[in-house]
N, C-alpha and C positions, 0 to 999 in steps of 0.2 A: 672391564676397562674399555673405554671408547677409543676408537681410532678413526681418523678422517683421511680421505683420499680425494684426489681431483679426478674429474671425468676425463675421457679421452680427448685429444686435441680437436677432433672434428666437430664436437658438439658446440653449438652457438649459445645455448642457454647456460648462463653461469650457475654453477651449483657446486656444493661440496658434499660428497657422499659420506654419510655417517654410519659406522659399524658399531653396534652396541657391545659386541664381544670382540676379543682379540681374533683377527682373521687367521685362519689356518695356513693359507697359501700366501706367497708374496703377491703384491699388486701387479697386474698386467699393464697398468697405465703409469706407474711410477711408484713413488714411495708413500708410506703411510705417515701421517702426522699425529702427534700426541694431543694437540690442542686445535680447536677450531681456528684460533688466531693464527697459528702457524700455517694452516691450510689456506686461510684467507690471504695471508701475505704472499704465499706461493702463487695463488690464483691471480692476485694483482700483478705480480711480476710477469706471469704468462700473458696477461692482457696487454701490459705495456709492450712486451716483445711483439705481439701480434700487431699492435698499432704501428710500431716502427717498421715492421716488414710491409704492412699495407701502404704506409706513406711512401716507402721506397718504390714499391710497385706502381703507385699512382704517379710519382714523378717520372718514372721511366715511360709510362703510357702517355703522359702529356708530351714528353719529348718526341715520342714516335708520332703522335698526332700532329705536332707542329711540323715535323719533317714531311708528313703526308700532305699537309695543307700547302707547304711551300714547293712541292714538286711541280714541275712544269711538264706539260705533255711532251713525251719523248725525251725528257731530261732525266737527270739522276736524282 
C-alpha cells in the first residue's frame, strides 16, 4: 500500500514523498496521505498559506521603508 507525505516546511522545491510500503513510524513532518491527490491538496494549501504570510511581511516592510524615507534628519 502506498502512502504519501509532504516534505519539511523549509524546503523550497515542491514535492510529495511517496512510500511504496506502509511506513513503520509516524511521520516527523506531518501526517501521511492515502492518495497523491490528498497530498497535493495539502501541499497547495501550504503554498497558499506561505503566499499570505509573505504578502503580509512584504506589506510591513513597505510601510517601514516609507517611514524611513519620510524621516527627517534629527526628527522622529
